[in-house]
N, C-alpha and C positions, 0 to 999 in steps of 0.2 A: 510650513514650507513643504512644497512637493518634493518627493524623493525621486531622483532620476533612476528609472529601473530599465531602460532600454538595453543597457550593457549587460544586465543580469539575464534578460531573456535571450541574449545572443549566445550564451554558452550552449554547447552542444546538448541536444536533448538526450536525456537518459531513458531508461525504460518507462513506458507509459504507466502513469499512476492515475487512480480515480481522484475525483476532487476531494474526497474525504482524506485520502492518503496524502495528498498535497497539503491540505490544511494541517494535518498532524505533523508533517515534516516542517512546515513553517513554525508551528508552535515549538517544536523541539529546538530549532535554530534560535528563536527569540529567547527562549529560557536559557539557553547556553550563553548567549551573548550578554544577557542581563546579569548573570552570574560573573562573567568575565569583567564587566565594567562597573560592578557594584562599588568597589572601593577605589575607583579612579576619581580624577577631578579634571578641572579645566587645564591643568598643566602649568599654571602661572606661579605656583609656589605659595600663594597666600589664599587659602581656601575661604576664610571668612570674608575677605574683601571681594573675592570672585562671586560668592553667593549673594553678597549684599548688592552687587552691581548686575550680575548675570542671572541670578536666580538659583534655585536648587539644581545641583548637578543630577540628582535622581531623575528629574523629569525635563532635563534640558534637551534642546534640539540637537546639540552635539552628541549627547549620549544616544538619543533616539536614532540618529543616522548610523552611529557605530553598532547599535543593536539590531536594527532592522535591515540595513543595507546588505549585510553579509549572512543573513539568516539562512538563505536557501543554498548557499555554496554552489551556485551554478546550475542547480536543478531547474529545468525549464518549466515543468509543471507547477512547482512550488513558486517560482518567480512570477508565473502568470496569475496564480491565485493572489499573490501579494499585490501585484499591480492592480487587479480588479477591486480589491478592498483597501487600497492604500490609505485613503482619507479616513476611513473608519478605524484603521489600525493606528494611525497617528493620534486620533482623539483618544483611543483607548490607552495609549502610552502615556498621555498627559495626565491620566487619572492616578498615575503612580502604581504600576503593577506590582512593584516590590517594595514600595515605600509607604504607601497609604496603609491605614489600619486594616487588619485582616478582614474585618466584616465589611469594609468598603471596597475591597479589591474586586475587580470584575474578572471572572475566569475567561481566559482567552478561548479555550476549547468550546465552552458553552456559547460564548458570544458570537464567535465567528464560524466554527465548524458545525454547530448544531442549529443556531437560530438564524443567523444572517444568510449563510450560504445553503443551509438545509442539506449539507452534504453527508453528515454523519448522524447516527443515532446516539442519543445520550446514554442509552443502555448499551454497553459493549457486548452484550449477549443477544442483541436483536439485529435484524437485517432487513433490507428492502425499503421500498418507498414508504411503507407504513410502519417501519421498524417492528416487524413481527418477531416474536421470541424464537430463538434457535430451538431445535428439537431436543427434548430431555427425556430421561426415564423417570420412573416413579420417585426416584431420590433427587430429582431435579438436577441431575448431572448431564451436562452437555454431551450429546452423542454417546451416552452410557459411560462416559469417562474413557472411551476407547477411540476417540477421534476429535476433530475440531470442526467448528461451524464455519463454512466457507463465507468469507465476506462479513464476518460478525462486526457489528458496529457501523457498517457502511450502508448507506441507502441504495448503493449499486450492488450490494452483496446478493448472492444467490441463496445462501442459507442452508444448502444441503450439507450433510455430514461428510467430511473427508476422513475416512476410517484409517486407523493405524494398520500396519502390516499384519495380516492374519485375520482381519475382521471385515465384515460386510453388512449390509442391510441399511435400511433407512435411518436407523438409530445406532448402527455399529453394534448390534446385539447378537450377531451370528458369526460363525466361523467361515472364512473363505476356503476355497479349494486348497489342498495340501496342508490344511490344519484341521484339528478336531477339538471338540469341547473337552476340556480336562476333566470336568466333573459336572454332575447335575447341579443346577443353580436355581435359586428362588427368584421371584420377581424383584427382590430388593438387592440382589447381588450382581456384581459385574461379571460378564462372561470372561472366561479365561481360556483362550485358544492356544493350542500347542502344535508346533509343526510336526507333520507326519515324518516317519523314517524316510531316509533319502531314497530307498528302493521302491516306495509306494508311490503310485500315481495320485491316488487319494486314499483316505483312510477313515476309520471310525474310532481308532485308538492307537495304542503303541504297537509293540511286537505282535505279529500274527493277525493284525486287524487292517490289512491293506484292502483297498478296493481297486484292483488293477495294479499292474507292475509298470515301472518305468522301462524305457527302452534299455535293452541290455540285461534285463532280468526276466525270469519266468516264475510261474506259480510253483510254490513248494508245498508238498503235502496235499491234504484234502481241503475242500472249500467248506467253510462253516455254514450253518443254517442261515445266518444273516448275510451271507454272501461275502464275508471277509475271508482272507487267507494270508499266508506269508509268501514272500518272494525271495528268490535266490538267483545267483548268477549261474548260467548253464554250465554243466560239467564239460570240460574240453575233451576232445577225443584223445585216445592214447597215442603217444609218440612212437612211430615205428623204429625197430632196432636198426642200427647202422649196418651197412653191407660192405664195408671197406675190405674185410678179410675174405671175400668170396669173389672168384673170377669165373667166367663162363667158358666152357670148352666143350664143343660139339653138343651144345644144349644140355650139358650135365654140370652140376655145381661141384667144384673140387676146391680144396684148400691150397694155398701156396705151398705148404709142406709136401703134400702128395705130388704136386706138380714137379717139385725139385727132385723127389725120389724117382719119379717116372723118367725124368730127363737123364739122371745119373745111370739108371739101368740101361737105357739105350746106348749111352756113351761106352759103358763097360763091355756090352756084348759086341759092339762094333770092333773093339780093339782085340779082344781075345779070340773071337771066332771068325773075324774078317769076313763078314757076310758079303754076298755078291751084290747086294743092294743096300741102300741107306734110306731109312724112313725120314721124311721131311715134312714138318707141320707148317702150314701156311698160317701166318699171324693175321692176315687180313680177312680170310674167309673161314677159318677154323676147320679146314679139310686136311686130309692126310694123303700124300702122294708118295711114289717110290721112283728112285732113279738109280742107275747102275753105280756100284762102288768103283773108285778110281783104281786102275791097274798099277801095281808097284813097278818102278823102273829097275830092271835087273842090274844096271850098272852100280846102283847104290848097294846092292846086295854083295857084289864082288868086292868093292872097296871096303866094305865092313868086314869081310872074311879075311882080306890081306892084312888089314890093320890089326886084327886079332892075333894072327900068327907072328907078326913082327914083335909084338910084346913078349912073346914066349921066347 
């Protein structure tokens, strides 16, 4: 019986998958549903009678629909692959994928992902149309054990090494910028790259082995014969002393104490000696001018004399 798949393909498209990825997604969904329905039955209550009339639950059409129909969970690319190979997948299910003897079971991945669709490579460490082996080192480690093979197992895969942070090169066997090789290695050893100190732009080692300084730092000390050096933050200029206790008077610096003493002397002299003129300082221009002293009123002097003699 044909399984109606139009509704499955109608679910919103997720991120684009390759045909191999779609086949693997379908395989995972089928295996999940096979496990979920393994111990179920037709639901009538009499399993022996049901199987004698309806056949084995393991390969029944009812179970097949429950297993396959929801395998893709709305993934558009997976549903498209299922629709394309629907009849072959139905025939595969009837062979008893989880009920037939182990030696008679047909592997879904090999049957559909590798042979029928030719979407995947049987070797998970191969890539491309001809399933070329991924790059390895002398120890047969993929990308020297410091990265992954892009598109491994996929006939659409590119196969280049995608290196881990700190590594670069066709086989991830070199240190990228801002990293240095921790120690000399032999051909059979994995490279071990360590991040440079934060103040180094690039480096050949740890402290004192910078090759250029990051922004905000400058070279410290002498440059070594191999061009390496240390880096430091620039020394900030000295902070000037505060000038809150200094005022300017006639372009000369004097302290507030001397200013008060000077003002007191002027006041004392004006009382005792009664000068003919009074010195006045301009607060706006810092200049000194003179003006006549006020003339005492003689009436005040007579009144003061009379009051003095009344007391006697």
